[in-house]
Every structure is written in structure tokens, then in C-alpha cells.
Phi, psi and omega in degrees: 000117181303136168090348182283146172281179198274346180299152181263133178243146165297162180230125170250118175060031176085012180242117171296134184254096190259076180247152166274103194295334186271337178256323186299150176289343182269154175235161176316324184296323188301328183258325180296331184253004180063036186276161179300128165250243178286317174267138182265109176299341192253004186298137186307126187296326185293317179299313177301316179290323187297314182286352173281341176259350174279125181319141179271138180268354179258153175199120178272091191293323184273343199301315192296316177300312178307316182290317172309315184290324177298314185301311185300324177293318180299318184279354165284342175271319193208148180281335187219068181294150176255132192232121172268137177252105181271129177079058187238031181288342174227166179291126183281169188306117180056029174270352186309301184301325182294314176294344182264011178281110185286353174267357168260137168267114185253148168241105186262126188222156181192169182264000177230155177282147187190168186295341176251006186281123177260337182203148176270113180223130176273123182299336183286340187218063184297120183267050179238160191287155170304148175041045178256353176225149184278348189197148169230135168250122180228097191244125178056044185239309196300340175281345189251359181261144181291334179219081180306328182292317180289328177301314182294319173303317174304316180296324188285323184300309184280356179270142171295168173310127175072011176296154185246142183238137171240124179225149175228134196218149186280156166230278178271080179228142171277174183300122182228010181229024175058228177299345178257028175236119191237327189215146174244155176231131170286177178296326180276333170296313179303321177297318184298323182293331186250027180300341175278006182228152178276129180289133166264318174190152175210179175156195174293135173241336171223134197262194186282345176292311175301322178295307178306321177294313176296327176293327192282313177299316181298323171306307173304317182287332176299337183278353185249144190260336174261147174304319172296316175301325174295312173304319179292317171307314179301307172312312181295315187300304190290330175296322183270343186230016177300332185284346177300322182300340186279343170298330181305325173304328176272335183245003190300334185255359174303139180303319184301327179289327183291340185265338185231020189297161179278339185192157185232159175237157170217123178244120183207174184246136176304132177240151180267010177227123174302138174286129180290160178296317174310305184299322184291314178298326183289335180282001180294132190217025178264000000 
């Protein structure tokens, strides 16, 4: 595996488990015994299938175009770029076209086993060499790590000179990761998180319609005391508010959406200089 450090790691079901055993919150037993980490491998199949047929209230409006933009930037860097995906056990929002590009070498990692997981990697302690990737993609992950700032430093370390990062992170979203849900970022907070990077572009990736639908769903769920009633409330809310996300196609670039978005994205290049606090504040443009 290109870019991997020289330490010896266990392999479970053909997937190398590349964890720092002294520092990671996960243990070898989590993976040897297929115990639940972020994703529960034993989750009831009926419940999963039920929610597949319920209308979705979420919509990542910008991801498809963002990945096309990312792809074009990558080929300016290398003819055969190497991309590290953190949180890649399944195909992320609108990543199908990007992941199908045969000229890009991908290492898709996660802290859970999944159909796309090539290696188990904790983003806090990435066991890969410095300056070994042209790009890192971390979508819908940084709200679920204990120290997002450390994770971004690790991303900076493994990127080559002028390497590219693409991140999408939650803001106006209720808890959706249970015990592994820790942080939310405003747009300016997201920029502060990536102060070691020169910004190419950024903005809202999920809009206010999605944020409203999520809030309504969780309001109804809060009225129920049993798990069964909460599921029923969730199904009702999704069935009656799924259409709100379509407003986001019209409003995603409006100034008010930038202040109240469901999630933000950042696309930027590795820099050798941190953006100063004053510069971050002066970059506010709403």
C-alpha cells in the first residue's frame, strides 16, 4: 500500500487495521470481533430497508459540481493523483463520478468496515508518510471526531506540497452520530479549522430547507417517549417535509443561506503559513 508507514498492523477480513493502539479511542477488539464503532454492523435490516423507501429530507446541493471542480484541479497537480478518503466506507454524497475515474489512485478509509473500506484509519493519527497524497477528501466526518483540529493537522501533514483538501462539515444539523457526534462549525469556524490552507472556494453545501426539515423531524421525535413512536414521527416528518430541500437549489448562494446552512464545504490547497486570526475575521463577506 503506497504511502503506508513501515509498522506491522493486523489484517481483519482482508482489511488492514492501521490504528495507533496507544492513542486511538478504538481498540483491536472493535474490529477483530466486528463490534460497533461509528456504524453498527448489526443494525436491524428491516429498519434500514424501511428508511430506504421513505423520502429523504437531506440534499447535498453543491457536492456534484464540487467534485468536478476538484477533479480538474487534481489533474493540474498530477496525471495520476493519489487521493486519501477519510470516512469512505460507503460512497459519499455525489462521489460516484469522482471515484470512478481510473486515472486517480484512491485509498478509501474509515473507522468502520464497509463495502468501500480499504483500510481502517483514525483521522487523529493517520499512519501514513508525510507528503504522500495529492488530495484528501473528508466529507461528513469532522463533526464526528473528538479533535477536528488535530485531524486537519494530520491532513496537512500527509498532503504533498500544494496538495488539495476537500471537506464538507455539518452546521445546522441535530445529533446524528450518537456517542460519536461532537462538534458543529459556522462558516467562519470552518475557515478557522482550515487556516493552514489557502482557500480556493468555500460556501454552503446543504441549505436552509434541509436544516428546517431536520429541525421539524427532531421536534416531532422529541414528543415521543418510545423508540417505536420516534420512528413513526420520523417517517411522518420525512414524508411531509422532503420537498423543503428543493428550495435549497434556489437559495443555496444567498447571503442568508451562508449564515444558516445545514452544512459547509471548503476546497483549498496546503500552505506553509497559517492564516492569521485578523485575516480570518477580515475574510467575512456576508
